[in-house]
C-alpha positions in Angstrom: -22.0 -4.7 -11.0 -20.6 -2.5 -8.3 -18.9 0.9 -9.1 -15.6 1.4 -7.3 -13.8 4.7 -7.1 -10.1 4.6 -6.4 -8.0 7.5 -5.1 -4.3 7.7 -5.9 -4.8 5.7 -9.2 -1.4 6.9 -10.5 0.5 5.1 -7.7 1.7 1.5 -7.6 -1.4 0.1 -5.9 -3.7 2.4 -7.9 -2.3 1.2 -11.2 -2.5 -2.5 -10.1 -6.2 -2.0 -9.2 -6.9 -0.5 -12.6 -5.0 -3.4 -14.3 -6.8 -6.0 -12.3 -10.3 -4.5 -12.8 -9.8 -4.1 -16.5 -8.5 -7.6 -16.9 -11.2 -9.3 -14.9 -14.3 -7.1 -15.4 -15.5 -7.7 -11.9 -16.6 -4.1 -11.2 -17.0 -0.7 -12.9 -14.0 1.6 -12.2 -13.7 5.3 -11.6 -10.0 6.0 -11.3 -9.0 9.3 -9.6 -5.7 11.0 -8.9 -4.1 14.4 -8.7 -3.0 15.6 -12.2 -3.2 13.7 -15.5 -3.9 10.0 -15.8 -0.6 8.0 -16.0 -2.2 4.6 -16.9 -1.3 3.6 -20.5 -4.9 3.0 -21.7 -8.0 5.1 -21.2 -10.5 2.5 -22.4 -12.9 0.5 -20.2 -13.1 2.9 -17.2 -13.5 6.6 -16.3 -10.7 8.9 -15.1 -11.3 12.0 -13.0 -8.7 14.4 -11.7 -9.2 14.7 -7.9 -7.0 16.3 -5.4 -7.8 14.7 -2.0 -6.9 17.9 -0.3 -9.7 19.8 -2.1 -12.9 18.8 -0.3 -15.2 20.6 -2.8 -13.5 18.7 -5.7 -13.8 15.4 -3.8 -17.5 16.0 -3.1 -18.1 16.9 -6.7 -16.5 13.8 -8.1 -18.3 11.5 -5.7 -21.6 13.1 -6.4 -21.1 12.8 -10.1 -20.1 9.1 -10.2 -22.0 7.8 -7.1 -19.7 4.9 -6.3 -20.7 1.9 -4.2 -17.2 1.7 -2.7 -14.1 3.9 -2.5 -10.7 2.3 -2.3 -8.5 5.0 -0.7 -4.9 4.4 -1.7 -3.6 8.0 -1.8 -1.4 9.0 1.2 2.0 10.3 2.3 3.9 7.1 2.8 7.5 8.3 3.0 8.3 7.9 6.7 11.1 10.5 6.9 9.1 13.1 4.8 6.2 12.6 7.2 8.5 13.3 10.2 9.9 16.4 8.6 6.6 17.8 7.4 4.0 16.8 9.9 1.5 19.4 8.8 1.3 18.1 5.2 1.3 14.5 6.5 -1.7 15.3 8.7 -3.5 16.9 5.8 -2.9 14.0 3.5 -3.2 11.1 6.0 -5.9 12.4 8.4 -7.8 15.4 7.0 -8.3 13.8 3.6 -9.6 10.6 5.2 -12.1 12.7 7.2 -13.4 14.3 4.0 -13.9 10.9 2.4 -15.4 9.4 5.6 -18.0 12.1 5.9 -19.1 11.6 2.3 -19.2 7.8 2.7 -21.2 8.1 5.9 -23.8 10.4 4.3 -24.2 8.3 1.1 -23.7 4.8 2.5 -20.5 4.2 0.5 -18.1 1.5 1.6 -14.7 3.0 2.4 -11.7 0.7 2.0 -8.8 2.5 3.8 -5.2 1.4 3.4 -3.1 1.5 6.6 0.3 0.1 7.6 2.3 -2.1 9.9 3.9 1.1 11.2 0.9 1.5 13.6 2.8 -1.0 15.7 6.0 -0.4 17.7 7.7 -3.5 16.4 8.5 -4.9 19.9 6.3 -8.0 19.5 5.6 -8.9 15.8 4.1 -10.6 13.9 0.8 -8.9 14.8 -2.9 -9.8 14.8 -5.6 -7.3 14.0 -6.7 -6.9 17.6 -3.1 -6.2 19.0 -2.6 -2.7 20.6 -1.2 0.0 18.3 1.8 2.1 19.5 3.4 4.0 16.6 7.1 5.1 16.9 6.9 7.6 14.0 4.6 10.5 13.0 3.7 8.5 9.8 2.5 5.7 12.0 0.7 8.2 14.3 -1.1 9.7 11.3 -2.3 6.3 10.2 -3.5 5.5 13.8 -5.5 8.8 13.8 -7.2 7.9 10.5 -8.0 4.4 11.8 -9.6 5.8 14.9 -11.8 8.1 12.8 -13.1 5.1 10.9 -13.6 2.7 13.8 -15.6 5.4 15.7 -17.7 6.3 12.7 -21.1 5.0 11.5 -19.7 4.4 8.0 -19.4 1.1 6.3 -15.6 0.9 6.7 -12.8 -1.6 6.1 -9.1 -1.1 7.1 -6.5 -3.0 5.2 -3.1 -2.8 6.9 -0.2 -3.8 4.7 3.6 -4.0 4.8 6.4 -2.9 2.4 4.5 -3.1 -0.9 6.6 -3.9 -4.0 5.9 -4.3 -7.8 6.3 -2.4 -11.0 4.1 0.1 -12.8 3.8 0.3 -16.6 5.9 3.4 -16.8 8.3 2.1 -14.2 7.9 5.5 -12.4 7.5 4.2 -8.9 10.4 2.8 -6.9 10.3 0.4 -4.0 12.8 -1.7 -2.1 12.9 -4.6 -4.6 13.4 -2.2 -7.6 15.9 -0.1 -5.6 18.0 -3.2 -4.6 17.9 -4.7 -8.1 18.8 -1.4 -9.8 21.7 -0.6 -7.4 23.2 -4.2 -7.6 23.0 -4.2 -11.4 25.0 -1.1 -11.5 27.6 -2.6 -9.1 26.9 0.0 -6.4 27.7 -1.0 -2.9 24.6 -0.8 -0.7 24.0 -0.8 3.0 20.9 -2.7 4.3 19.7 -3.1 7.9 19.7 -6.6 9.4 17.7 -5.8 12.5 14.3 -4.9 10.9 11.9 -7.7 10.0 9.0 -7.5 7.6 6.6 -9.5 5.3 6.9 -7.8 1.9 3.7 -7.5 0.0 3.2 -8.0 -3.8 1.1 -5.1 -5.1 -1.1 -7.5 -7.1 -1.9 -9.3 -3.8 -2.9 -6.1 -2.1 -5.0 -5.1 -5.1 -6.8 -8.4 -4.9 -7.5 -8.0 -1.2 -9.0 -4.6 -1.8 -11.4 -6.0 -4.4 -12.2 -9.0 -2.2 -13.1 -6.6 0.6 -15.6 -4.9 -1.7 -17.1 -8.0 -3.1 -17.6 -9.6 0.4 -18.6 -6.3 1.9 -16.1 -7.0 4.6 -16.1 -4.7 7.7 -13.4 -4.4 10.2 -9.6 -4.5 10.2 -7.7 -6.9 8.1 -3.9 -7.7 7.8 -2.7 -8.0 4.2 0.9 -8.9 3.4 3.1 -11.5 1.7 3.5 -14.8 3.6 7.3 -14.8 4.0 8.9 -13.2 7.1 12.4 -11.9 6.6 14.9 -9.3 7.6 15.5 -6.4 5.2 19.0 -7.8 4.6 17.5 -11.2 3.8 15.1 -9.5 1.4 17.9 -7.8 -0.5 19.9 -11.0 -0.6 16.9 -12.8 -2.1 16.7 -10.1 -4.8 20.4 -10.6 -5.5 19.9 -14.4 -5.7 16.9 -14.2 -8.0 18.6 -12.0 -10.6 22.1 -13.5 -10.2 23.6 -10.3 -8.8 26.7 -9.8 -6.7 26.2 -10.4 -2.9 29.6 -9.1 -1.9 28.6 -5.5 -2.4 25.8 -5.8 0.2 26.8 -4.6 3.6 24.7 -5.3 6.7 24.3 -2.5 9.2 22.1 -1.7 12.2 19.2 0.6 12.1 20.9 3.0 14.6 23.8 3.6 12.2 21.4 5.0 9.5 20.6 8.1 11.5 17.1 8.4 9.9 14.9 11.2 11.2 12.0 8.8 11.8 12.2 5.8 13.9 11.1 2.4 12.4 9.5 -0.5 14.2 12.0 -3.4 14.5 9.9 -6.5 14.0 6.4 -6.2 12.4 4.9 -8.9 10.2 1.3 -10.0 10.3 -0.7 -13.0 11.3 -2.8 -13.5 8.2 -5.3 -16.1 9.4 -8.4 -13.7 9.6 -7.8 -12.3 6.1 -7.3 -15.8 4.6 -10.4 -17.1 6.3 -12.8 -14.1 5.8 -11.6 -12.8 2.4 -10.2 -16.0 0.9 -6.9 -14.2 0.5 -4.2 -16.2 -1.2 -0.8 -14.4 -1.0 2.1 -15.2 -3.3 5.5 -16.3 -1.8 8.3 -13.7 -2.2 9.9 -15.9 -4.8 6.7 -16.0 -6.8 6.3 -12.2 -6.5 9.9 -11.6 -7.8 9.1 -13.9 -10.8 6.0 -11.8 -11.6 8.0 -8.6 -11.3 10.6 -10.1 -13.6 8.1 -11.1 -16.2 6.5 -7.6 -16.1 9.9 -5.9 -16.5 10.6 -8.0 -19.6 7.2 -7.1 -21.0 7.9 -3.4 -20.4 11.4 -3.6 -21.9 10.0 -5.3 -25.1 
């Protein structure tokens, strides 16, 4: 049985990886994150505090647990924060990756690195893995820099690019577009949503499964991982309203330009999933199926 170490285990994807590994007993898990463990149970795996900006601590944890693979989920993902604080973004999204990459290269550890659709400019989506990158934000730029380090290294690397991840954690501490839209509409709050950006939202459970499949199959290269439904952000929010029977009339469609955000977003991304489906046997849920899973988990948390 392989030993997997995850970074960012307190985040949405990190918690879904813990949940899936504990439920299916496919690998041995070492969960790591900055600060205390937020997962509700401590049984069946090891937890280690690990700040990815502390190279000595990272090296110490990896030397102690000797993982076969590292799934690197920790990153700065807020696009506007990255634009406003480029130095910290570079430390988290580039320097920390270099630390992990060097250790993986030395010790022959597979590195599964999470990247993003924001490496593309959005002029010609949906994208294949081999399409040229051209980020329009510093967040996207930081992710391209990290990808280039991996692809030019001698490490056993896998890059999983993903899009607009949604889902719910056990402590409901992490928000995303689905939870934001549902929460606002339930409170009767009028919301503005863009109708000129197109995405393929990704269920966190699907992304976690793709990470584990990449380890099990020792996949090497770049893979696109998302949901299978292509929609505008406005359509996404309307589908959330439809699923939970919420009021459509308080949803206002606007253009991206009117938001005046500090970081530019790509207009149309989306992925061609053929390679990931073929090589990893990836089976994404539909958006409707994903909303049903989120709903069931919310009811479980509430009870």
